[in-house]
FIPA-338631 format. One record per residue (C-alpha): residue number from 1; residue in one letter; x, y, z. Coordinates in Angstrom, 2 decimals, padded with zeros to 5 digits. Layout:
! residues N
   n res      xx      yy      zz
 NUM   a       X       Y       Z
...
This chain:
! residues 371
   n res      xx      yy      zz
   1   m  003.39 -017.41  030.01
   2   k  002.66 -014.98  027.15
   3   k  004.05 -015.82  023.74
   4   n  006.58 -013.18  022.69
   5   v  006.15 -012.10  019.05
   6   l  007.83 -009.61  016.72
   7   i  006.07 -007.72  013.93
   8   s  008.22 -006.00  011.29
   9   g  006.34 -003.02  009.84
  10   a  003.98 -000.44  011.38
  11   s  001.46  000.12  008.61
  12   f -002.02 -001.31  008.01
  13   a -001.11 -005.00  008.24
  14   g  001.36 -004.63  011.10
  15   l -000.82 -002.34  013.24
  16   t -003.92 -004.48  012.72
  17   l -001.97 -007.60  013.66
  18   a -000.46 -005.88  016.70
  19   y -003.93 -004.86  017.92
  20   w -005.41 -008.35  017.67
  21   l -002.41 -010.28  019.00
  22   n -002.19 -008.00  022.02
  23   k -005.92 -008.31  022.59
  24   f -005.63 -012.09  022.74
  25   g -002.72 -012.22  025.15
  26   y  000.47 -012.09  023.09
  27   q  003.46 -009.99  024.12
  28   v  003.97 -007.86  021.01
  29   t  006.96 -005.88  019.75
  30   v  006.71 -003.85  016.53
  31   v  009.87 -002.78  014.71
  32   e  009.61 -000.06  012.04
  33   l  012.41  001.11  009.77
  34   g  011.04  004.64  009.58
  35   k  011.64  007.12  012.37
  36   g  007.87  007.42  012.70
  37   l  004.66  006.30  011.05
  38   r  004.66  006.73  007.26
  39   k  001.66  008.89  006.44
  40   g  002.28  010.22  002.93
  41   g  000.71  009.04 -000.27
  42   s -002.60  009.18 -002.06
  43   p -005.91  008.23 -000.42
  44   i -006.63  004.52  000.03
  45   d -009.78  002.39  000.29
  46   v -011.28  000.24  003.03
  47   r -013.65 -002.21  001.39
  48   g -015.61 -005.43  001.74
  49   e -014.65 -007.67  004.65
  50   a -012.16 -005.07  005.92
  51   l -015.16 -002.95  006.91
  52   n -016.34 -005.79  009.17
  53   v -012.87 -006.09  010.72
  54   v -012.64 -002.39  011.59
  55   k -016.15 -002.58  013.08
  56   e -014.93 -005.39  015.34
  57   m -011.99 -003.18  016.29
  58   g -014.40 -000.39  017.24
  59   i -012.94  002.13  014.77
  60   y -015.46  002.10  011.92
  61   e -017.05  005.41  013.00
  62   k -013.64  007.06  013.34
  63   i -012.74  005.94  009.82
  64   k -016.11  007.01  008.45
  65   a -015.68  010.43  010.04
  66   k -012.43  010.89  008.07
  67   e -013.92  009.66  004.78
  68   f -012.52  011.40  001.71
  69   v -015.51  012.13 -000.52
  70   h -014.35  013.88 -003.67
  71   d -014.91  014.56 -007.34
  72   t -012.56  013.53 -010.12
  73   e -011.90  015.35 -013.37
  74   i -010.09  014.09 -016.45
  75   v -008.52  016.99 -018.33
  76   n -006.68  017.58 -021.59
  77   a -003.28  019.22 -022.11
  78   k -004.88  022.68 -021.92
  79   n -006.39  021.87 -018.51
  80   e -009.89  021.77 -019.99
  81   t -012.27  019.34 -018.30
  82   l -013.20  016.37 -020.50
  83   v -015.31  014.54 -017.93
  84   s -016.20  015.01 -014.28
  85   f -017.51  012.28 -011.99
  86   s -017.62  011.04 -008.40
  87   i -016.48  007.46 -007.95
  88   n -018.55  007.33 -004.76
  89   d -021.65  007.38 -006.97
  90   f -020.70  004.17 -008.78
  91   d -022.73  001.18 -007.60
  92   e -019.70 -001.05 -007.05
  93   y -018.19  001.44 -004.59
  94   h -021.27  002.01 -002.42
  95   g -020.39  001.39  001.21
  96   d -016.63  001.57  000.63
  97   i -014.63  004.22  002.47
  98   e -011.84  006.19  000.87
  99   i -009.57  007.82  003.43
 100   n -006.28  009.68  003.58
 101   r -003.53  007.14  004.20
 102   g -002.18  009.09  007.17
 103   d -005.59  009.27  008.83
 104   l -006.03  005.50  008.73
 105   v -002.51  004.88  010.05
 106   d -003.18  007.28  012.93
 107   i -006.49  005.62  013.80
 108   l -004.93  002.14  013.86
 109   y -001.91  003.31  015.85
 110   e -004.09  005.04  018.45
 111   i -005.92  001.85  019.44
 112   v -002.76 -000.21  020.00
 113   p -002.00  000.08  023.76
 114   k  001.46  001.68  023.97
 115   g  001.97  000.49  027.55
 116   e  001.52 -003.11  026.42
 117   v  002.93 -003.14  022.88
 118   e  006.53 -002.02  022.37
 119   f  007.36  000.05  019.28
 120   l  010.93  000.25  017.98
 121   f  011.07  003.08  015.41
 122   g  014.16  003.80  013.32
 123   n  015.26  000.20  013.56
 124   s  015.09 -002.98  011.48
 125   i  015.92 -006.66  011.45
 126   e  019.56 -007.39  010.60
 127   t  019.60 -011.19  011.00
 128   l  016.98 -013.80  011.80
 129   t  017.81 -017.38  012.81
 130   q  015.13 -019.96  013.47
 131   h  015.48 -022.65  016.14
 132   e  013.18 -025.45  017.22
 133   d  011.61 -023.44  020.03
 134   h  012.32 -019.78  019.17
 135   v  013.56 -017.24  016.62
 136   d  016.80 -015.40  017.32
 137   v  016.68 -011.83  015.93
 138   t  019.49 -009.28  015.73
 139   f  018.42 -005.68  015.07
 140   e  020.32 -003.03  013.14
 141   n  021.15 -001.22  016.38
 142   g  022.96 -004.34  017.60
 143   v  020.35 -005.51  020.12
 144   r  019.62 -009.24  020.05
 145   k  016.36 -010.82  021.25
 146   n  014.45 -014.10  021.07
 147   f  010.83 -014.40  019.94
 148   d  008.35 -017.25  019.71
 149   l  007.06 -016.03  016.32
 150   v  008.03 -013.36  013.78
 151   f  005.63 -011.68  011.34
 152   g  006.73 -009.76  008.25
 153   a  004.33 -006.89  007.57
 154   d  007.01 -004.72  006.01
 155   g  005.70 -004.09  002.52
 156   t  006.51 -005.04 -001.04
 157   h  010.26 -004.80 -000.43
 158   s  010.03 -006.84  002.78
 159   i  013.19 -007.37  004.80
 160   v  011.70 -010.40  006.55
 161   r  010.82 -012.01  003.23
 162   k  014.33 -011.47  001.90
 163   v  016.02 -012.86  005.01
 164   v  013.75 -015.90  005.40
 165   f  012.43 -016.73  001.91
 166   g  015.00 -015.31 -000.51
 167   d  015.45 -012.48 -002.99
 168   e  012.48 -010.37 -004.02
 169   e  012.97 -011.18 -007.72
 170   n  011.86 -014.76 -006.98
 171   f  008.39 -013.56 -006.01
 172   s  007.81 -010.23 -007.76
 173   k  005.72 -010.01 -010.93
 174   f  006.36 -006.74 -012.78
 175   f  003.58 -005.07 -014.79
 176   g  005.59 -002.64 -016.91
 177   v  004.79  000.51 -014.91
 178   y  006.73  002.86 -012.63
 179   f  005.27  005.62 -010.51
 180   a  006.38  008.42 -008.22
 181   f  004.67  010.88 -005.93
 182   a  005.43  013.71 -003.54
 183   e  003.63  016.57 -001.87
 184   a  003.04  019.54 -004.19
 185   n  001.01  022.10 -002.28
 186   h  002.30  025.02 -004.35
 187   i  000.87  023.79 -007.69
 188   p -002.45  025.55 -008.42
 189   t -005.14  023.29 -009.85
 190   g -007.90  025.77 -010.60
 191   r -010.36  023.24 -009.18
 192   a -012.44  023.06 -006.04
 193   k -010.93  021.58 -002.89
 194   d -011.05  017.76 -002.64
 195   t -010.95  017.27 -006.40
 196   g -008.63  014.84 -008.11
 197   i -007.38  015.96 -011.52
 198   i -006.14  013.38 -014.04
 199   y -004.26  013.99 -017.27
 200   r -003.44  011.07 -019.58
 201   e -001.21  010.56 -022.59
 202   i -000.31  007.33 -024.32
 203   g  001.77  005.43 -021.81
 204   k  001.72  008.20 -019.19
 205   q -000.55  009.53 -016.47
 206   a -000.24  012.60 -014.25
 207   v -002.51  013.17 -011.25
 208   l -002.93  015.94 -008.71
 209   y -004.76  014.71 -005.62
 210   q -006.27  017.50 -003.52
 211   f -007.36  016.43 -000.06
 212   q -007.60  018.12  003.31
 213   h -005.02  020.91  003.15
 214   s -002.49  019.29  000.85
 215   v -001.89  018.32 -002.77
 216   n -000.02  015.20 -003.92
 217   a  001.56  014.99 -007.36
 218   l  001.68  011.55 -008.98
 219   l  003.47  010.63 -012.21
 220   m  003.37  007.15 -013.72
 221   f  004.61  005.67 -016.98
 222   l  004.87  002.48 -018.98
 223   s  008.39  001.07 -019.26
 224   p  010.34 -002.14 -019.76
 225   k  012.00 -003.46 -016.61
 226   l  014.66 -001.03 -015.43
 227   n  017.88 -001.76 -013.61
 228   w  017.10  000.27 -010.50
 229   d  017.55  000.27 -006.75
 230   y  014.48  001.18 -004.69
 231   r  016.75  002.80 -002.06
 232   d  018.62  005.07 -004.53
 233   h  016.59  008.30 -004.54
 234   e  018.98  010.16 -006.86
 235   q  018.61  007.38 -009.41
 236   h  014.82  007.67 -009.15
 237   k  014.99  011.37 -009.93
 238   q  017.22  010.73 -012.94
 239   i  014.71  008.19 -014.29
 240   l  011.89  010.71 -013.91
 241   k  013.94  013.42 -015.60
 242   e  014.70  011.17 -018.57
 243   t  011.06  010.11 -018.90
 244   f  009.25  013.42 -018.40
 245   g  011.95  016.03 -019.02
 246   d  010.78  016.84 -022.56
 247   d  007.05  016.65 -021.80
 248   t  005.60  020.16 -021.68
 249   n  001.93  019.17 -021.58
 250   w -000.51  020.12 -018.81
 251   k  001.22  020.61 -015.45
 252   i  003.87  017.94 -015.98
 253   p  006.83  020.39 -015.94
 254   e  005.74  021.79 -012.55
 255   m  005.07  018.32 -011.18
 256   l  008.40  016.98 -012.38
 257   d  010.24  019.92 -010.85
 258   t  008.48  019.26 -007.55
 259   l  009.41  015.59 -007.53
 260   l  013.02  016.27 -008.49
 261   y  013.52  018.63 -005.56
 262   s  011.44  016.76 -003.01
 263   d  013.02  015.35  000.15
 264   n  010.17  012.83  000.43
 265   l  009.93  011.40 -003.07
 266   f  008.41  007.93 -003.25
 267   f  009.32  005.94 -006.37
 268   d  008.44  002.33 -007.10
 269   e  007.40 -000.15 -009.74
 270   v  003.93 -001.62 -010.15
 271   c  004.24 -005.26 -009.23
 272   q  002.57 -008.07 -007.35
 273   i  004.05 -010.55 -004.91
 274   h  003.27 -014.21 -005.65
 275   m  004.53 -016.84 -003.21
 276   p  003.85 -020.59 -002.97
 277   t  003.69 -020.21  000.82
 278   w  003.52 -017.21  003.14
 279   t  004.98 -019.06  006.10
 280   k  008.22 -020.84  006.92
 281   g  008.93 -022.34  010.32
 282   r  008.00 -019.75  012.94
 283   v  007.79 -016.86  010.45
 284   a  004.70 -015.64  008.57
 285   l  004.18 -012.81  006.07
 286   i  001.07 -010.64  005.77
 287   g -000.07 -007.73  003.61
 288   d  002.09 -006.50  000.74
 289   a  005.06 -008.53  001.99
 290   a  003.10 -011.70  001.18
 291   y  000.62 -010.79 -001.55
 292   a  000.89 -007.20 -002.76
 293   p -001.88 -006.80 -005.36
 294   s -000.66 -003.36 -006.70
 295   f -002.60 -000.13 -006.27
 296   f -004.36 -000.66 -009.61
 297   t -006.65 -003.15 -007.83
 298   g -007.55 -000.68 -005.07
 299   m -007.46 -003.58 -002.61
 300   g -004.03 -003.51 -000.96
 301   t -005.29 -002.02  002.31
 302   t -008.23 -004.40  002.47
 303   l -006.02 -007.45  001.88
 304   a -003.65 -006.27  004.62
 305   i -006.36 -005.71  007.24
 306   v -008.32 -008.87  006.46
 307   g -005.15 -010.98  006.16
 308   a -003.98 -009.90  009.61
 309   k -007.35 -010.86  011.12
 310   k -007.43 -014.21  009.27
 311   l -004.00 -015.07  010.63
 312   v -004.99 -014.22  014.21
 313   d -008.24 -016.19  013.87
 314   a -006.24 -019.20  012.70
 315   l -003.86 -018.92  015.65
 316   l -006.80 -018.81  018.06
 317   s -008.77 -021.65  016.49
 318   k -005.88 -024.05  015.95
 319   g -003.98 -023.48  019.16
 320   d -000.53 -024.11  017.68
 321   y  001.23 -021.99  015.11
 322   e  002.04 -024.79  012.64
 323   a -001.61 -025.76  012.11
 324   a -002.60 -022.09  012.11
 325   f -000.09 -021.25  009.40
 326   v -001.40 -024.10  007.24
 327   e -004.97 -022.82  007.60
 328   y -003.91 -019.24  006.81
 329   n -002.15 -020.35  003.62
 330   e -005.01 -022.53  002.44
 331   t -008.10 -020.50  003.32
 332   y -006.97 -016.98  002.42
 333   r -005.21 -017.79 -000.85
 334   p -008.32 -018.07 -003.10
 335   f -009.45 -014.55 -002.13
 336   v -005.96 -013.13 -002.66
 337   k -005.75 -014.69 -006.12
 338   s -009.14 -013.28 -007.11
 339   i -008.03 -009.77 -006.12
 340   q -004.65 -009.99 -007.84
 341   a -006.39 -011.02 -011.06
 342   r -008.03 -007.58 -011.26
 343   v -004.80 -005.72 -011.96
 344   t -004.91 -005.70 -015.77
 345   r -008.35 -004.12 -015.83
 346   g -007.21 -001.08 -013.88
 347   l -003.91 -000.92 -015.73
 348   k -005.54 -000.74 -019.15
 349   a -007.84  002.12 -018.11
 350   q -005.19  004.28 -016.47
 351   l -002.28  003.76 -018.85
 352   p -003.60  003.26 -022.38
 353   e -001.05  002.11 -024.94
 354   t -002.77  003.49 -028.06
 355   e -004.81  006.53 -029.03
 356   e -007.86  004.29 -029.38
 357   e -007.45  003.01 -025.81
 358   l -006.95  006.56 -024.56
 359   q -010.21  007.78 -026.10
 360   a -012.03  004.66 -024.95
 361   s -011.02  005.28 -021.34
 362   i -012.36  008.83 -021.51
 363   e -015.62  007.71 -023.15
 364   f -016.03  005.03 -020.48
 365   f -016.04  007.60 -017.69
 366   k -018.29  009.94 -019.69
 367   q -020.84  007.16 -019.90
 368   r -020.48  006.30 -016.22
 369   a -020.98  009.95 -015.32
 370   k -024.26  010.00 -017.30
 371   d -025.49  006.80 -015.64
């Protein structure tokens, strides 16, 4: 008899896990809070061991075909180019694939057999009760079902983690940064298509990502910990208004106006998730729900994809979930820690705290462009 499992979250970790568990004989249900796949956001990277995983899944060529190869320019307040470079030319990024977030989600979703895997969009877990031989789950729509195992792949603000392990504040490490983005196709950049434009001030960064036929506006800023609710979009807009409302440099006024009137604003803090264990009973966490590294590391997608495969490999090799969960916790943790340790390096470069640091970050990229 097939083991019946539930995955909460239909992004990189959840879709990868759904593919592999179905492939190896599990009966898989995926529940996703959104009414559909979430495709917005800036481009993301598939790197290192994740490239091997997607090759095993037979989707490497599809991902490569959607690769986002682009130039980046750092500009001053007058929109004059200070330095231009292509990160794809840097030695440490050779072989990596940068891709539009929506493209990768689509590719992963397409290879999950819909006739075999059940997707529940616009729904979420309301309660979760573990028993000796099953997990009893009640969904927001009132439906109640039993599963052999439950996997939380539902992001930094994971519902599964909250229900099973406790409040997010027990595991979240804040890095003093908030960010927001939304689509901003109407803002002219004056640059060639597929060019990212970056403007930096002390403690602030504004970015316009041009890719395919769209433009994303991103604002980020240094700040002490705020008393905020990640579900309160009007509060997010007020925070942005207070932070950037008096800033008239570069294209910040246009970007702020776009974010304030957007119906799809995404606002969050830069943080990492640190947990002593990613499993409890018949429940396991993967991806950002378990070990979000923050986007400053550029490795969130890779950790999600590789983590999902490591967990499935452990389930196959050990035969029972308890031993598999132990192996997953022990063998994947050193790699996760090494990635999370990279966050301060990226943070310092993108959000300098002094004029000296600001000029140093610009000079660094000027030198890299020459090399």
